[in-house]
C-alpha positions as CSV (number, residue, x, y, z in Angstrom):
1,M,0.0,0.0,0.0
2,I,1.5,3.3,-1.1
3,H,-0.6,6.2,-0.1
4,R,-4.2,6.2,1.2
5,R,-4.7,9.7,-0.2
6,T,-3.4,9.4,-3.8
7,V,-6.4,7.9,-5.5
8,L,-8.0,10.4,-7.9
9,Q,-5.7,13.2,-6.8
10,C,-5.4,14.4,-10.4
11,A,-9.1,15.4,-10.3
12,L,-8.4,17.8,-7.5
13,L,-5.8,19.7,-9.5
14,A,-7.8,20.3,-12.7
15,C,-8.4,24.1,-12.4
16,M,-6.2,26.9,-13.7
17,L,-5.3,29.7,-11.3
18,A,-7.9,32.4,-10.9
19,P,-7.9,35.8,-9.0
20,L,-8.2,35.0,-5.3
21,P,-9.1,37.1,-2.3
22,Q,-6.3,38.5,-0.2
23,L,-5.9,37.5,3.4
24,A,-4.1,39.3,6.2
25,A,-0.6,38.0,6.7
26,A,0.0,36.2,9.9
27,A,3.0,36.9,12.1
28,P,5.4,34.1,12.8
29,D,5.2,32.4,16.2
30,A,8.4,33.5,17.9
31,Q,8.1,31.1,20.8
32,S,8.0,28.0,18.5
33,A,10.7,29.2,16.1
34,K,13.8,27.2,15.9
35,H,17.0,28.8,14.7
36,H,20.3,28.0,13.0
37,G,22.3,31.1,13.7
38,H,20.1,34.0,13.0
39,A,17.7,32.4,10.4
40,K,14.5,30.5,11.3
41,R,14.9,26.9,10.7
42,A,12.5,25.4,8.1
43,E,10.3,22.6,9.3
44,V,11.1,19.2,7.9
45,V,8.0,17.2,8.6
46,A,7.5,13.5,7.7
47,Y,4.4,11.4,7.8
48,I,4.8,7.8,9.1
49,R,2.2,5.2,8.4
50,T,0.4,3.3,11.1
51,W,-0.1,0.2,8.9
52,A,2.6,-2.3,8.0
53,M,5.6,-1.0,6.0
54,P,6.5,-2.5,2.6
55,D,8.6,-5.2,4.2
56,G,5.5,-6.4,6.2
57,R,6.7,-5.2,9.6
58,F,5.7,-2.1,11.6
59,W,8.1,0.7,12.2
60,R,10.1,1.0,15.4
61,A,11.7,4.0,17.1
62,K,15.1,2.9,15.9
63,D,13.9,3.3,12.3
64,I,13.3,7.0,12.7
65,D,16.2,9.5,12.6
66,G,14.8,12.2,14.9
67,K,17.7,14.6,14.0
68,A,16.8,14.5,10.3
69,I,13.2,15.8,10.9
70,T,11.6,18.4,13.1
71,Q,8.2,16.8,13.2
72,L,6.7,13.3,12.7
73,N,3.0,12.9,11.8
74,L,1.3,9.6,12.7
75,A,-1.0,8.8,9.8
76,F,-3.9,8.3,10.1
77,A,-6.5,8.4,12.9
78,S,-10.1,7.8,11.7
79,I,-13.6,8.9,12.9
80,R,-16.1,6.6,14.3
81,P,-19.9,7.0,13.6
82,D,-20.3,8.7,17.0
83,G,-17.6,11.3,16.1
84,T,-14.9,10.0,18.3
85,V,-11.3,9.4,17.1
86,F,-9.5,6.1,16.9
87,I,-6.5,4.6,15.0
88,R,-7.9,1.8,12.9
89,D,-4.5,0.0,12.6
90,L,-4.4,-0.5,16.4
91,E,-7.6,-2.5,16.4
92,P,-8.6,-5.9,15.0
93,Q,-10.0,-5.5,11.5
94,P,-12.1,-7.8,9.2
95,P,-10.3,-9.5,6.3
96,G,-9.8,-7.5,3.2
97,P,-11.0,-8.4,-0.4
98,D,-8.0,-10.8,-0.7
99,G,-9.1,-12.6,2.5
100,V,-6.1,-11.4,4.4
101,T,-6.7,-9.9,7.9
102,P,-4.5,-6.8,8.4
103,P,-2.1,-7.1,11.3
104,V,-2.5,-4.9,14.4
105,F,0.2,-2.3,15.4
106,K,0.1,-3.3,19.0
107,T,3.3,-1.5,19.9
108,L,2.7,1.9,18.3
109,W,2.5,4.0,21.5
110,H,5.4,2.1,23.0
111,E,7.5,3.0,20.0
112,V,6.3,6.6,20.2
113,A,7.3,6.8,23.8
114,K,10.8,5.5,23.0
115,L,11.2,8.0,20.2
116,Q,10.1,10.8,22.5
117,R,12.7,9.8,25.1
118,K,15.5,9.6,22.5
119,H,14.5,12.8,20.7
120,P,12.7,15.1,23.2
121,H,12.7,18.1,20.8
122,L,11.0,16.1,18.0
123,K,7.3,17.1,17.6
124,I,5.1,14.0,17.2
125,N,1.6,14.8,15.9
126,L,-1.5,12.8,15.2
127,S,-3.1,13.3,11.7
128,V,-6.8,12.6,11.5
129,G,-8.5,11.7,8.2
130,G,-6.5,11.6,4.9
131,W,-7.7,11.1,1.3
132,G,-11.1,9.5,1.2
133,A,-11.6,9.4,5.0
134,E,-15.3,9.7,5.9
135,G,-16.9,11.0,9.0
136,F,-16.0,14.7,9.0
137,S,-19.2,16.2,7.6
138,D,-21.5,14.3,9.9
139,M,-19.3,14.9,13.0
140,A,-18.9,18.6,12.3
141,M,-22.6,19.2,11.7
142,T,-23.5,19.6,15.4
143,A,-21.8,21.2,18.5
144,E,-22.2,17.8,20.2
145,G,-20.4,16.0,17.4
146,R,-17.5,18.4,17.3
147,A,-17.2,18.3,21.1
148,R,-17.0,14.5,21.1
149,F,-14.4,14.6,18.3
150,I,-12.2,17.2,20.0
151,G,-12.5,15.6,23.4
152,S,-11.4,12.2,22.2
153,L,-8.7,13.7,20.0
154,L,-7.2,15.7,22.9
155,A,-7.4,12.7,25.2
156,L,-5.0,10.9,22.9
157,V,-2.8,14.0,22.7
158,E,-2.6,14.3,26.5
159,R,-2.3,10.6,27.2
160,H,0.6,10.0,24.8
161,Q,2.2,13.4,25.2
162,L,1.9,14.4,21.6
163,S,2.8,17.8,20.2
164,G,-0.2,18.5,18.1
165,V,-2.8,17.4,15.6
166,G,-3.4,17.6,11.9
167,I,-7.0,17.9,10.6
168,E,-6.9,16.2,7.2
169,W,-10.5,16.7,6.0
170,Q,-10.1,16.2,2.3
171,Y,-12.1,18.2,1.6
172,P,-15.1,20.0,3.2
173,V,-16.4,21.8,0.1
174,G,-14.9,20.4,-3.1
175,P,-14.7,21.3,-6.7
176,D,-17.8,21.2,-9.0
177,W,-16.9,17.7,-10.2
178,G,-17.3,16.3,-6.7
179,L,-15.4,14.4,-4.0
180,P,-15.3,10.8,-3.0
181,I,-16.6,11.6,0.6
182,K,-19.9,12.9,1.9
183,T,-20.1,16.6,1.8
184,D,-22.7,19.3,2.6
185,P,-22.9,23.0,1.7
186,K,-22.8,23.7,5.5
187,D,-19.3,22.3,5.6
188,R,-18.1,25.7,4.4
189,D,-18.9,27.1,7.9
190,N,-18.5,23.9,9.9
191,Y,-14.9,23.3,8.7
192,P,-13.4,26.5,10.0
193,L,-15.6,26.2,13.1
194,L,-14.1,22.8,13.8
195,L,-10.7,24.2,13.5
196,E,-11.5,27.2,15.7
197,E,-12.9,25.0,18.4
198,T,-10.0,22.6,18.2
199,R,-7.6,25.5,18.5
200,A,-9.4,26.8,21.6
201,A,-9.4,23.4,23.2
202,L,-5.7,23.0,22.5
203,D,-5.1,26.4,24.1
204,R,-7.0,25.3,27.2
205,L,-5.0,22.1,27.4
206,S,-1.8,24.2,27.0
207,A,-2.8,26.4,29.9
208,R,-3.2,23.3,32.0
209,T,-0.1,21.4,31.0
210,G,2.3,24.3,30.2
211,R,3.0,22.8,26.8
212,K,2.4,24.5,23.4
213,Y,0.3,22.4,21.0
214,Q,0.3,22.7,17.2
215,L,-2.7,22.5,14.8
216,T,-2.3,22.0,11.0
217,A,-4.6,21.4,8.1
218,A,-4.0,19.7,4.8
219,V,-5.1,21.5,1.6
220,P,-5.0,20.7,-2.1
221,S,-3.2,22.3,-5.0
222,G,-6.1,23.6,-7.0
223,P,-7.5,27.1,-6.6
224,W,-11.0,25.7,-6.2
225,F,-10.3,25.1,-2.5
226,V,-9.7,28.8,-1.9
227,Q,-12.8,29.7,-4.0
228,K,-15.1,27.1,-2.4
229,N,-14.0,27.3,1.3
230,D,-13.4,30.1,3.8
231,L,-9.7,30.3,3.8
232,Q,-9.6,33.6,5.8
233,R,-11.2,31.8,8.8
234,T,-9.3,28.6,8.3
235,V,-5.8,30.1,8.2
236,K,-6.4,32.0,11.5
237,S,-6.7,28.8,13.5
238,V,-3.7,26.8,12.2
239,D,0.0,26.9,12.7
240,Y,0.6,25.5,9.1
241,L,-1.3,24.6,6.0
242,T,0.2,21.6,4.3
243,V,-0.1,21.9,0.5
244,T,-0.2,18.6,-1.5
245,A,2.0,20.1,-4.2
246,Y,2.4,16.9,-6.3
247,G,0.3,14.2,-8.0
248,A,-0.7,15.6,-11.4
249,Y,0.1,12.5,-13.3
250,G,-0.4,8.8,-12.7
251,S,-2.1,5.7,-14.1
252,W,-5.3,7.7,-14.2
253,S,-3.9,10.4,-16.5
254,A,-4.1,10.6,-20.3
255,T,-0.4,10.7,-20.8
256,T,2.8,10.2,-18.8
257,G,4.2,13.3,-17.1
258,H,6.1,14.7,-14.1
259,F,4.7,13.6,-10.8
260,S,6.3,16.4,-8.7
261,N,7.7,19.0,-11.0
262,L,8.8,22.2,-9.3
263,F,8.1,24.5,-12.3
264,Q,5.7,24.2,-15.3
265,R,6.6,23.7,-18.9
266,T,4.6,25.4,-21.6
267,D,4.2,22.0,-23.4
268,D,2.9,20.2,-20.3
269,P,-0.6,19.0,-21.2
270,A,-1.7,18.6,-17.6
271,F,-4.3,21.4,-17.0
272,G,-2.4,23.8,-19.1
273,G,0.8,23.3,-17.1
274,W,0.9,22.2,-13.5
275,S,3.7,22.5,-10.9
276,A,4.5,22.6,-7.2
277,D,5.3,26.3,-7.7
278,Q,1.8,26.9,-9.1
279,S,0.3,24.9,-6.1
280,M,2.1,27.1,-3.6
281,R,1.1,30.3,-5.4
282,V,-2.5,29.4,-5.0
283,Y,-2.1,30.2,-1.3
284,L,0.7,32.8,-1.5
285,D,-1.4,34.8,-4.0
286,A,-4.4,34.5,-1.6
287,G,-2.4,36.3,1.0
288,V,-1.4,33.4,3.3
289,A,1.8,34.2,5.1
290,P,4.7,32.2,3.6
291,N,5.8,31.0,7.0
292,K,2.4,29.3,7.4
293,L,2.8,27.1,4.3
294,L,4.5,23.7,4.1
295,M,5.2,22.3,0.7
296,G,4.2,18.7,0.2
297,V,7.0,16.6,-1.2
298,P,6.6,12.9,-2.3
299,F,9.2,10.2,-1.6
300,Y,7.3,8.1,-4.3
301,G,6.4,8.7,-7.9
302,A,4.5,7.2,-10.9
303,A,5.4,4.6,-13.5
304,W,3.8,3.5,-16.8
305,R,4.3,0.7,-19.3
306,E,4.1,0.5,-23.1
307,V,5.0,4.2,-23.3
308,N,5.4,5.9,-26.7
309,S,9.1,6.6,-27.3
310,A,8.8,10.2,-28.5
311,Q,10.6,12.7,-26.1
312,N,12.0,9.7,-24.3
313,G,8.6,8.8,-22.9
314,L,7.7,12.2,-21.5
315,F,4.1,13.4,-22.0
316,Q,3.3,10.3,-24.1
317,P,0.4,7.9,-24.3
318,F,0.8,4.6,-22.5
319,A,-1.1,1.3,-22.2
320,A,-1.3,1.0,-18.4
321,G,0.4,1.7,-15.1
322,A,3.6,-0.3,-14.6
323,A,3.5,-3.4,-12.4
324,N,4.7,-1.0,-9.6
325,A,2.7,2.0,-10.6
326,S,3.6,4.1,-7.5
327,P,7.2,3.3,-6.8
328,T,8.8,4.6,-3.6
329,W,12.4,6.0,-3.6
330,D,13.5,2.6,-2.3
331,D,11.7,0.9,-5.2
332,V,13.2,3.3,-7.7
333,K,16.7,2.3,-6.6
334,A,16.0,-1.4,-6.4
335,Q,13.8,-1.8,-9.5
336,F,14.7,0.9,-12.0
337,L,17.6,3.3,-11.4
338,D,20.5,0.9,-12.1
339,E,18.7,-1.6,-14.2
340,D,19.9,-2.3,-17.7
341,G,18.2,-0.2,-20.3
342,F,16.9,2.5,-18.1
343,V,18.3,6.0,-18.8
344,R,18.0,8.9,-16.5
345,H,16.8,12.1,-18.1
346,W,16.7,15.6,-16.5
347,D,14.1,18.3,-17.2
348,D,16.0,21.6,-16.5
349,T,12.8,23.6,-16.7
350,A,10.7,21.4,-14.4
351,K,13.7,20.6,-12.2
352,V,12.9,16.8,-12.0
353,P,14.3,13.6,-13.4
354,W,12.6,10.7,-15.2
355,L,13.7,7.2,-16.3
356,Y,12.9,5.5,-19.6
357,N,13.9,2.2,-21.1
358,G,11.9,2.2,-24.3
359,D,8.9,0.7,-22.6
360,V,8.6,1.8,-19.0
361,M,8.7,5.5,-17.9
362,V,9.2,6.4,-14.3
363,S,8.7,9.9,-12.8
364,Y,10.2,10.4,-9.3
365,E,11.9,12.7,-6.8
366,D,15.7,12.4,-6.3
367,P,18.5,14.3,-4.5
368,E,19.0,16.7,-7.3
369,S,15.3,17.7,-7.6
370,L,15.0,18.0,-3.8
371,R,17.9,20.5,-3.8
372,H,15.9,22.7,-6.1
373,K,12.8,22.4,-3.9
374,V,14.8,23.5,-0.9
375,K,16.2,26.4,-2.8
376,Y,12.6,27.4,-3.7
377,L,11.3,27.2,-0.2
378,K,14.2,29.4,1.0
379,E,13.6,31.9,-1.7
380,Q,9.8,32.0,-1.0
381,R,10.5,31.9,2.8
382,L,8.1,29.1,3.3
383,G,7.6,27.4,6.6
384,G,9.2,24.2,5.4
385,L,8.2,21.0,3.7
386,T,6.2,17.9,4.5
387,V,7.2,14.5,3.2
388,W,4.9,11.5,2.3
389,E,6.3,9.3,3.8
390,Y,9.2,8.2,6.0
391,A,8.8,4.5,5.2
392,H,9.6,5.2,1.5
393,D,13.2,6.1,2.3
394,L,14.2,4.1,5.4
395,K,17.9,4.8,4.8
396,G,17.2,8.5,5.0
397,E,19.1,9.4,1.8
398,L,16.5,11.9,0.7
399,L,16.1,13.4,4.1
400,D,19.9,13.8,4.4
401,E,19.9,15.6,1.0
402,I,17.1,18.0,2.2
403,N,19.0,18.8,5.4
404,D,22.3,19.4,3.6
405,A,20.5,21.8,1.2
406,L,18.9,23.6,4.1
407,R,22.3,24.1,5.7
408,D,23.9,25.4,2.5
């Protein structure tokens, strides 16, 4: 399993930029700022799955380099019908379509505690929801539902000494072509209301414990989110917005293409030219303070087979997704990068590589492309970046590259 949020992501990017309302810029939080010398340190946030990793085991504290990241997001908690929060992977589950019963991550909180002892300055947060996660609309519809949700969420935060929460409601009010989860027009008001009430509850908990708690929200790349939702209210409650600044191409798209290009090419057929830069500018142009924005970066990509050979497979028709249609960085190294016939190509406009062997084309993130992304976040003075996900690069090669580039 690669990413519970990637299915149909291309549909959420299918709008060109439009004039957006301006928001008041928010001041940085001086108390939570970390510094290298005189400059504020960019956040390096990584999600970590709560289900089994590619090798079949669950992660352990020793797998996580707490010095390479500033925050770790546990993904994902879910919402019960009564509005309370739970982590599905900690509880017995019915067999899947293949008849296999998913294993239970019995030691999650034990590993979290070990990680907290080893790296006391590492923020460990609980992310709720994710792509296709149901329950938000019904829960947020009433004051009682929101109270049950927030109470159960903060109970987990306090019990396990977490640093904050991420509300990954994807998404409250969606584009005109719809979303895969239940939505209601009232969600436009209920979404920021949920964030406001969560923020207030975290502040009350902070007054009682003496700790500062963080609140984040995940947002999409397309400008429809700003047009359909109340961004002005939303941004006031959160420490960061995490922008999913990747995912324009995959097995669902009409052609191959760059999965996480930094800049757009004029000949890119995806929605008139899509890029991570364009994704971030949706929110920058809407007036969101740069230091409140985290740029999403994938440690996985996309692969296709029977790809037309023109342009070495880039922007070409294909027969289907490759056998491994969403290869992680570890997969790219093991299955493609050094295999006979595969040639690495570099797009100096988009600032990303791809591989092609005359049949299979692979779009992915690598150390060189990540250096350009770090340079970009420095130039734009963004709050940092967020990686999906740690288990895709267990040796930490890409995280090391990110940190080296941040230090340059």
